[in-house]
C-alpha positions in Angstrom: 7.6 -31.0 5.5 8.0 -34.0 3.1 10.7 -32.7 0.8 13.8 -30.6 0.8 13.4 -27.3 -1.1 15.8 -24.6 -2.2 14.7 -22.5 0.8 16.2 -25.2 3.1 19.7 -24.2 1.9 19.2 -20.5 1.7 20.5 -19.4 5.1 17.2 -18.0 6.6 14.6 -19.3 9.1 13.6 -22.2 6.9 17.2 -23.6 6.9 17.6 -22.9 10.6 14.5 -24.9 11.3 15.8 -27.9 9.3 19.1 -27.8 11.0 17.6 -27.6 14.5 14.9 -30.2 13.9 17.0 -32.8 12.1 20.8 -32.2 12.0 21.2 -31.2 15.7 18.9 -34.0 16.8 21.0 -36.7 15.0 24.5 -35.1 15.0 24.7 -32.9 18.1 25.9 -33.8 21.6 29.7 -33.3 21.3 31.8 -31.9 24.2 33.5 -29.4 22.0 34.2 -25.9 23.5 32.1 -24.4 20.7 29.9 -27.3 19.5 27.5 -27.9 16.6 24.7 -26.7 18.8 26.1 -23.2 19.0 25.5 -22.7 15.3 28.4 -20.3 15.1 30.5 -19.8 12.0 32.9 -22.6 13.0 33.5 -25.1 15.8 36.3 -25.2 18.4 37.9 -28.3 19.7 41.0 -28.1 21.9 41.7 -24.5 20.7 41.6 -25.7 17.1 38.9 -24.0 15.0 37.3 -26.3 12.4 35.0 -25.3 9.5 33.5 -27.0 6.5 31.7 -25.4 3.5 30.2 -26.7 0.3 29.8 -24.4 -2.7 27.2 -24.7 -5.5 27.3 -21.2 -6.9 25.7 -20.6 -10.2 27.2 -19.4 -12.5 30.7 -20.7 -11.7 32.3 -17.5 -13.0 30.9 -14.1 -12.2 32.0 -10.4 -12.1 34.6 -10.2 -9.3 35.2 -13.9 -8.8 34.5 -17.6 -9.4 33.6 -20.7 -7.4 37.3 -21.4 -6.6 37.9 -18.0 -5.1 34.6 -18.2 -3.3 35.4 -21.6 -1.8 38.7 -20.4 -0.3 37.4 -17.0 0.9 34.2 -18.4 2.5 36.0 -21.0 4.6 38.9 -18.6 5.6 36.5 -15.9 6.7 34.4 -18.3 8.8 37.5 -19.3 10.7 38.8 -15.7 11.0 35.6 -14.2 12.5 35.8 -16.6 15.4 39.2 -15.0 16.3 41.5 -17.7 14.8 44.2 -17.6 12.2 43.4 -20.0 9.3 46.3 -22.5 8.8 45.3 -25.0 6.2 42.5 -26.1 3.9 41.2 -29.3 2.5 39.3 -29.3 -0.8 36.9 -31.8 -2.3 35.8 -31.6 -5.9 32.7 -33.3 -7.4 32.9 -32.8 -11.2 30.3 -33.6 -13.9 31.6 -35.7 -16.7 32.3 -33.5 -19.7 33.4 -30.5 -17.6 35.9 -28.5 -19.7 39.5 -28.8 -18.5 39.9 -25.1 -19.4 37.2 -24.2 -16.9 38.8 -26.4 -14.2 42.1 -24.5 -14.9 40.3 -21.2 -14.3 38.7 -22.5 -11.1 42.0 -23.7 -9.7 43.7 -20.4 -10.6 41.0 -18.6 -8.6 41.6 -20.9 -5.6 45.4 -20.4 -5.8 45.2 -16.7 -6.0 42.8 -16.5 -3.0 45.1 -18.8 -1.0 48.0 -16.5 -1.7 46.0 -13.5 -0.5 45.0 -15.3 2.7 48.4 -16.9 3.3 47.0 -20.5 3.5 47.4 -23.6 1.4 45.3 -26.5 0.3 47.1 -29.5 1.9 44.8 -32.4 1.1 41.7 -33.2 -0.8 39.5 -35.5 -2.9 38.2 -35.6 -6.4 35.1 -37.5 -7.7 33.6 -37.5 -11.2 29.9 -38.3 -11.8 28.1 -39.1 -15.0 26.8 -36.3 -17.2 23.6 -34.7 -16.0 24.0 -36.1 -12.4 25.3 -32.7 -11.3 25.3 -29.1 -12.4 28.9 -28.9 -13.6 30.9 -28.7 -10.3 30.6 -28.7 -6.5 33.5 -27.8 -4.2 33.8 -28.5 -0.5 36.4 -26.7 1.4 37.3 -27.5 5.0 39.7 -25.5 7.1 41.5 -25.5 10.4 42.7 -22.4 12.3 44.5 -21.8 15.6 43.8 -19.3 18.3 45.6 -16.1 17.6 47.5 -13.9 20.1 45.6 -11.0 18.8 42.3 -12.5 20.0 43.7 -12.7 23.6 44.8 -9.1 23.3 41.4 -8.1 22.0 39.5 -9.8 24.8 41.8 -8.2 27.4 40.7 -4.8 26.1 37.0 -5.9 26.2 37.5 -6.9 29.9 38.6 -3.4 30.8 35.1 -2.2 30.1 32.8 -5.1 30.8 32.8 -8.8 31.6 32.9 -11.4 28.8 32.5 -15.1 29.4 33.6 -16.6 26.1 37.2 -17.1 24.9 36.0 -16.7 21.3 34.1 -14.2 19.2 30.7 -15.8 19.4 27.2 -14.8 18.4 26.1 -14.9 22.0 28.6 -12.2 23.2 26.7 -9.0 22.6 25.5 -6.9 25.5 23.4 -3.7 25.7 25.3 -0.7 24.4 27.7 -2.6 22.1 28.0 -0.8 18.8 27.4 -2.5 15.4 29.8 -1.8 12.6 29.4 -2.8 8.9 32.7 -2.9 7.0 31.3 -1.8 3.6 28.5 -1.8 1.1 26.1 -4.7 1.5 24.4 -6.8 -1.2 27.2 -6.6 -3.8 27.8 -10.3 -4.2 24.2 -11.5 -4.5 23.3 -8.8 -7.0 26.4 -9.3 -9.1 25.5 -12.9 -9.5 21.9 -12.3 -10.2 22.6 -9.6 -12.8 25.2 -11.7 -14.6 23.1 -14.9 -14.4 19.9 -13.4 -15.7 21.4 -10.9 -18.1 20.1 -7.8 -16.3 21.6 -4.4 -17.0 21.1 -2.1 -14.1 23.1 0.7 -15.6 26.0 0.2 -13.2 29.0 -2.0 -12.6 27.9 -4.3 -9.8 30.8 -6.6 -8.9 31.1 -9.3 -6.2 33.0 -8.4 -3.0 34.3 -12.0 -2.6 37.7 -11.8 -0.7 39.5 -13.5 2.2 39.4 -11.2 5.2 41.6 -13.0 7.7 44.4 -10.4 7.6 41.9 -7.6 8.0 40.4 -9.4 11.0 43.8 -9.7 12.7 44.4 -6.0 12.2 41.1 -5.1 13.9 41.7 -7.5 16.8 44.9 -5.7 17.6 42.9 -2.5 18.1 40.7 -4.4 20.6 37.3 -4.2 22.1 35.5 -6.6 19.6 33.0 -9.0 21.1 31.6 -10.6 18.0 32.2 -10.7 14.3 30.4 -12.3 11.4 30.6 -12.4 7.6 27.0 -11.8 6.5 26.6 -14.4 3.8 23.3 -16.1 3.1 20.4 -14.1 4.5 22.6 -11.0 4.6 22.8 -8.3 7.3 19.2 -9.0 8.4 19.9 -12.6 9.2 23.2 -11.7 11.0 21.5 -9.2 13.3 18.6 -11.6 14.1 21.1 -14.4 14.9 23.0 -12.1 17.3 19.7 -10.9 18.9 18.5 -14.4 19.5 21.7 -15.9 20.8 22.8 -12.9 22.9 19.3 -12.2 24.2 19.5 -8.5 23.3 17.6 -6.2 21.0 19.4 -4.4 18.1 18.6 -1.1 16.6 20.2 0.1 13.3 19.8 3.2 11.3 18.9 2.7 7.6 20.7 5.9 6.6 24.0 4.6 7.9 24.0 1.2 6.2 26.3 1.5 3.2 24.7 0.3 0.0 26.0 1.2 -3.5 23.8 3.1 -5.8 23.8 0.2 -8.3 22.6 -2.3 -5.7 19.9 0.2 -4.4 18.6 0.6 -8.0 18.6 -3.1 -8.7 16.8 -4.0 -5.5 14.2 -1.3 -6.0 13.6 -2.6 -9.5 13.3 -6.3 -8.4 11.5 -5.7 -5.1 14.4 -7.2 -3.1 15.6 -6.0 0.3 19.3 -5.4 0.1 19.7 -6.2 3.8 18.6 -9.8 3.0 21.1 -10.3 0.2 24.3 -12.4 0.8 27.8 -11.0 0.9 31.2 -12.7 0.6 33.7 -9.9 1.5 32.1 -7.9 4.3 32.2 -8.0 8.1 29.6 -7.2 10.7 31.3 -6.3 14.0 30.0 -5.8 17.5 32.4 -3.8 19.7 32.3 -2.2 23.1 31.2 1.4 22.7 34.5 2.8 24.1 36.4 1.3 21.2 33.9 1.7 18.4 35.4 4.8 16.8 38.9 3.4 16.9 37.9 0.1 15.3 36.0 2.2 12.6 39.1 4.3 11.9 41.2 1.1 11.5 38.7 -0.3 9.1 38.5 2.9 7.0 42.3 2.8 6.7 42.0 -0.4 4.6 40.9 -1.1 1.0 38.2 -3.5 2.2 36.8 -1.2 4.9 37.0 2.3 3.5 33.2 2.6 3.4 32.7 1.2 6.9 30.0 2.7 9.1 28.7 2.4 12.7 25.1 1.5 11.9 23.5 0.8 15.3 23.8 -0.8 18.7 22.5 -3.5 21.0 19.6 -2.7 23.3 17.8 -4.3 26.2 14.7 -5.2 24.1 15.4 -8.9 23.6 14.2 -10.3 20.3 13.5 -6.9 18.7 15.7 -6.0 15.7 14.5 -2.6 14.6 15.4 -0.5 11.6 15.1 3.2 12.0 14.1 4.2 8.4 15.5 7.1 6.4 12.1 8.9 6.6 12.0 8.8 10.4 9.9 5.7 11.0 10.7 2.5 12.8 10.0 -1.0 11.6 10.9 -4.5 12.7 13.7 -6.1 10.6 12.8 -9.9 10.7 15.0 -12.7 9.7 14.5 -13.7 6.1 12.9 -17.1 5.4 15.8 -17.5 2.9 18.2 -15.6 0.7 16.1 -14.0 -2.1 18.8 -14.9 -4.6 19.5 -18.7 -4.6 22.8 -20.4 -5.3 25.1 -17.5 -4.6 27.7 -19.5 -2.6 
């Protein structure tokens, strides 16, 4: 490997290889409770959850959202799925010379509205302007901090009624055989909405991004209890999330294709383009692992919300380590490997 490619930022196995070979080698080694080496959605230092994201989405404005809303939701969700309550954000803007002030206004309105939904504020930041053609319009970095929530402790107390759990947080390594896998809603919406808008495709349906802050939903689910892990399946989609869980938890995972919620518009678009919707990134969905005794209760709580009304239990963890299997709608079984990268670039 002599050069960085788009695949190195696409969230799949190519990016994971780059991170493990280079970034962990030079930047790892901290004594954090959840350190860089864990490669979870955020880090934990002294019960403070820390996350940083950079956003290069193209186009900046798309059906259902914009780069500002995306920047807030992405960071808030990564903190929330660890079991923390997001408290504050920092935002850094790198702006190309000549960027219309009217567009900046729209971006900041998107950020403001998402902050209000999440109940957080941007409390510090930085702005840089670079010469024309040195950048594709605008890049936003958002960093956030969160604090351990009381609901997380209540949730883990419920888990411990049914089986041991070593971690104090909702980590990728927490799954055990028998844990049920829940998907909170239709997958692939965000990536396909951007692709259709960017390329001018008309798939005969209204595909809209799902981008949304989910921290309040997460807190509601933690109060039900029994959740061992949670993830927002962004780059690499559901397939990447399941393979990360399998690798880090040393379990197998089996999911049923017929139970995975996918909108008809996304199905048609993926069939037309030859894209697997399970590999497409999302920005407003959760994948949840829960002890089997609480799965139906968590599912009911999800379905009682706007964000989770199409939630489904899609599968469970098994003892076949390293094997992520999709039981197909026609009765077959096939391995569901991790994608090399997201099939749709620059979606976040």
